[in-house]
N, C-alpha and C positions, 0 to 999 in steps of 0.2 A: 684228728678228724680227716676223713678222706672224702673224695668226690667221685661220683659215678654218674655219667650222663648229665652233668651239671647239677646233680643233687648233692647236697651236703649230707654226709653220713657220719654219725657218732656211734662208735662201737663201745658198748657198755658191758662190763664183765659182771657176772653174777652166777650163783649156783642155780641149778635147775631143780627146784624142790617145791613141794606142796607145803607152804607156810602162810596160809591166809590169816589175816587180811593183807599181809605185806605183798605176797605174790603166790601164784599157783604154779604147779608144774606145767611146763609148756606142752601143748598138745601136738606140736609139730617141730619142735627144736628151734623155732624162730620167734613165734608170737608169745606174748605173756599177758597175764591179767593180774590185777591187784593194785594196792596203793602205790607201791614203788614204780611199777611200769607206767601207771597213769601219771604220776608226778613227773617222771622222766619225760614222758611225751609232752606234757604241758610246758616244761622248761624248753625242750627242743623246739617247740612251736613258736617260742618267743625270743629266740637268741638274736642278739644284735647282728645285723647283716643278713637276716633271713632265716626261715625255719629250716630245721634239719631232720632227716629221717634217723631212726634209731635201729641199730643192728645189735642184737643181744649176742654176746659171746658167753656160752654156757661152760663153766669150768668148776672143778673142785674148789672149795673155799681157799685152800692153801695156795692155789695157783693164780688167784685173781690179781693180787698186787704184782707178782712177778710178770704177769702178762702185760700190765700197764707199763712197767719199767722196760720191758722188751720192745714195746710198741705194738704188741698184738691186740691191744685194746686201748681206747682213749681214756677210760675212767672206770673205776669200780663204783657201781651204784647197787649196793647190796647190804644195807643195814650195817655199815662199817662204823663201829665205835672209834672215836677219834683219840686213839691211844698214842703215847709218846713213841712207842716202838713203830707203829705204822706211819706216824708223822715223819719219822726219819727216812722213810722209803718213798712216800708220796706226799704231795701237797693236798691239803683238804680245803674244800669250800667252807663257807660259814655253815654252821649246823642247820639241818632242816628238820630234825626230830630229836626228841629226848625220851628215852624209855628206861624203865627199871628192869630187874631181872627176877625170874621165877624158877623155883624148883618144882618139877612134876614127878610124882611117884605113882605107883599102882594104886588103884582105888581102895584096896584093903590095907594099905600101909598107914599106920597111925602117926608117922613122923610129921610134926608141924613146926619144928624149929631146928636150926643148925645143931644145937646141943643134943638132939635125938638121933643124929646120923652116924655115930661112931660105929665102925665096921661096915658101913654101906659102901657099895661101888657106885660112884657118881660120875656120870658122863658129861662132857661139854666139848665144844669145838676147840681143837688145839690152838694155842696162842691167841685165844679170844678173851674179851672182857668177862665172858661167862666162866671160862676156865680160871681166870684170876679170882673171881668170887668163890668158885668151888674150892680153891686152894685154902680159903679161910675157914672152911668147915672142919671142925676138930675130929680127928680119927677116921677120916674117910680114905678110901682108895680111889684115886682119880683114873678115869678112863678117857683117853683122847679120841676124838672123831675128826674127820675132815678129808679123808682120802677119796671121797666120791662126789659126784655132782649133786647127789640128793642126800646130803648129810643130815638134814632135819628128820627125814623119814628113817634114816639109819638109826638115829637116836631113839625115835619113837619105838621102832621094832625091837631094839635092844632092851628097852625098858619093859615092853610088853612080854618078851620072852623070858625075862629074868636074867639076861646077860649082865645088865646093870640094874641097880635098884631105883635109879632116878636120873634125871638130867637137868641141866641148867640152860636156859636160853632167855630171850627177851620177853617181857610180859605181854607184849602186843600179840604174840603168837601162842604163848603158853597158856594164858588164862582162857582163851576160847577152847584150846585143846582139853583142858581140865573140865570145862563145862559141857562140852559136846561129845566127848568120847567116854563111854561108861567104864572103860578100862583104867582111866587115869583120874587123878585129883591134884589140885594145886596144894602143895605142902606149905609153901610160904613165898612171899615176894619181898625182895630187899630193895629199898628205894635208892638205888645207886645213881639214878639220873644221868645215865650215859648219853653223850651227845653223838649223833650220827652225822657224817659228812660224806661228800663225794670225793673219792681219792683220785687225783690226776697225777700225771708224771711231773716231777719237779721242774719248775720253770714258769714263765709267764703264760697263764691261760685265763685272761680276764673275762672271757665270755662265761666260762663255767663258774668262776667265782662270783660273778654278779647275779647269776641266774638260778639261784637255789630256791626251792619252794618253801612255802610256809609249813610249819609243823602241823600234823593232823590234830584236830580238836576232839 
């Protein structure tokens, strides 16, 4: 956490992607809308010692945790599943949300179970819980994404163009995509119950750990 003109500033790392209702693509590279930015603002307004302003640090997915470890951001607040691998690199707050995982395919695709995916090219964010799930699908070819700030849109367009046959992400963003975009359909959702937390640099950060929001209902 830094200070400027006596204001407390918390720098939060996240991708800059259109993934509503979680967050929308920033219109100006600084402000953001959606559940996660609103939850972060609520927590920042109630921190012990006084409210803090939020500064969003927009990064590719794979650079968020390294940025926190370098000190270029104070925390990752970006739908981070609390995996053992990530917990070895950052400390997590208590969970603030739990979500399952969904596979989206093109609207004319008949696949509705993992067993129907043999030979498919399936995309997911590299080193994510979504990729771990995709690895369990029999006979698929895995395609990793994550090298851009807008990885969710990258996966959507890769599926739309036929570069991949489908992709896995969290149900909270995927189910609306399947319902609202006529090019896509929800193939299936797996009840993985992944917990999300805020990732902070290892060490004592009591304000962040105490001030996590309630899960969305």
